[in-house]
C-alpha positions as CSV (number, residue, x, y, z in Angstrom):
1,M,117.8,43.1,109.1
2,D,115.3,42.4,106.4
3,V,113.8,45.1,104.0
4,K,110.8,45.8,106.2
5,Q,112.9,46.2,109.3
6,N,115.4,48.4,107.5
7,I,112.6,50.7,106.2
8,E,111.1,50.9,109.7
9,Y,114.5,51.7,111.2
10,W,115.0,54.7,108.8
11,L,111.4,56.0,109.4
12,K,111.5,55.6,113.1
13,T,114.9,57.3,113.5
14,A,113.7,60.1,111.1
15,A,110.6,60.7,113.3
16,H,112.8,60.8,116.4
17,D,115.1,63.3,114.7
18,M,112.2,65.5,113.8
19,E,111.3,65.8,117.5
20,V,114.9,66.8,118.1
21,A,114.8,69.4,115.4
22,E,111.6,70.8,116.9
23,T,113.3,71.0,120.3
24,L,116.3,72.8,118.8
25,F,114.1,75.3,117.0
26,Q,112.2,76.0,120.3
27,N,115.5,76.5,122.0
28,Q,116.8,78.9,119.3
29,K,119.5,76.6,118.1
30,Y,118.6,77.4,114.5
31,D,121.7,76.2,112.7
32,W,121.4,72.8,114.3
33,C,117.7,72.7,113.8
34,L,118.3,72.9,110.0
35,F,121.2,70.4,110.2
36,I,118.9,67.9,111.9
37,G,116.1,68.8,109.5
38,H,118.5,67.7,106.7
39,I,119.0,64.4,108.5
40,V,115.3,63.8,108.8
41,V,114.8,64.2,105.0
42,E,118.0,62.0,104.4
43,K,116.7,59.2,106.6
44,T,113.3,59.3,105.0
45,L,114.8,59.1,101.6
46,K,116.9,56.2,102.7
47,A,113.8,54.4,103.6
48,F,112.6,54.9,100.0
49,Y,115.9,53.7,98.7
50,V,115.6,50.5,100.6
51,R,112.0,50.0,99.5
52,D,112.8,50.7,95.8
53,K,116.3,49.1,95.5
54,L,115.9,46.3,98.1
55,Q,119.4,47.1,99.4
56,I,121.1,49.1,102.1
57,P,121.4,52.8,101.1
58,P,124.7,54.3,100.4
59,K,126.5,56.3,103.0
60,S,125.7,59.5,101.2
61,H,124.2,62.7,102.6
62,N,123.3,64.1,99.1
63,L,119.5,64.3,99.1
64,V,119.2,64.8,95.4
65,K,121.2,61.7,94.6
66,L,119.3,59.7,97.1
67,A,116.0,60.9,95.7
68,E,117.0,60.2,92.2
69,N,117.7,56.6,93.1
70,T,114.2,56.0,94.3
71,K,110.9,55.6,92.4
72,L,109.6,58.9,93.8
73,S,108.2,61.3,91.3
74,L,109.6,64.6,92.4
75,T,109.0,68.0,90.8
76,E,111.8,70.3,89.7
77,D,110.8,72.5,92.7
78,Q,111.2,69.6,95.1
79,L,114.6,68.7,93.6
80,T,115.7,72.3,93.9
81,F,114.6,72.4,97.5
82,L,116.5,69.2,98.3
83,A,119.6,70.7,96.7
84,D,119.1,73.8,99.0
85,V,118.7,71.6,102.1
86,N,122.0,69.8,101.2
87,D,123.7,73.1,102.1
88,F,122.4,72.7,105.7
89,N,124.4,69.6,106.1
90,I,127.6,70.8,104.4
91,E,127.7,74.3,105.9
92,T,127.1,73.1,109.5
93,R,129.9,70.4,109.3
94,Y,132.8,72.5,108.0
95,P,134.2,75.2,110.2
96,D,135.1,77.7,107.5
97,A,131.4,77.9,106.5
98,K,129.9,77.3,109.9
99,F,130.0,80.8,111.3
100,S,128.6,82.3,108.2
101,F,125.8,79.7,108.2
102,Y,125.2,80.4,111.9
103,Q,124.7,84.1,111.1
104,T,122.3,83.2,108.2
105,C,120.1,81.2,110.5
106,T,117.9,83.9,112.0
107,K,114.6,82.9,113.5
108,E,112.7,84.0,110.4
109,F,115.0,82.2,108.0
110,T,115.0,79.0,110.0
111,E,111.2,79.2,110.5
112,G,110.6,79.3,106.8
113,Q,113.2,76.6,105.9
114,F,112.1,74.3,108.7
115,S,108.5,74.7,107.7
116,M,109.4,73.6,104.2
117,I,111.4,70.7,105.6
118,K,108.4,69.6,107.6
119,E,106.2,69.8,104.5
120,M,108.6,67.7,102.5
121,Y,108.8,65.2,105.3
122,K,105.0,64.9,105.5
123,W,104.8,64.6,101.7
124,L,107.4,61.8,101.7
125,L,105.6,59.9,104.4
126,S,102.4,60.2,102.4
127,Q,104.2,58.5,99.5
128,M,105.4,55.5,101.5
129,K,103.1,52.5,100.7
């Protein structure tokens, strides 16, 4: 797979996963909506990693580290947000934190966080040249 195909792969699968996250939100599966929201941002950042490093991205889920290895100019607020979204990946995967995270994911909490994920996703797409 060449660089262009690799970027297209990450962006296409991120778009697919955004549709999944929307469906999960509509079906009140709020914890999984945010988990998939993390994956959307992760895959989009991996497209930037490929674009900027001309290599396959690491098998990392850390959004901050992925972003820092691109040429994106992120604000401190954006980096803080990415660090917060990292928790949606970790807390959903590990059983000791999962129930607590599930309880945190009310409709209101998820709606706010998912809205910010969608804004970040749109901004990232606008930066892809």
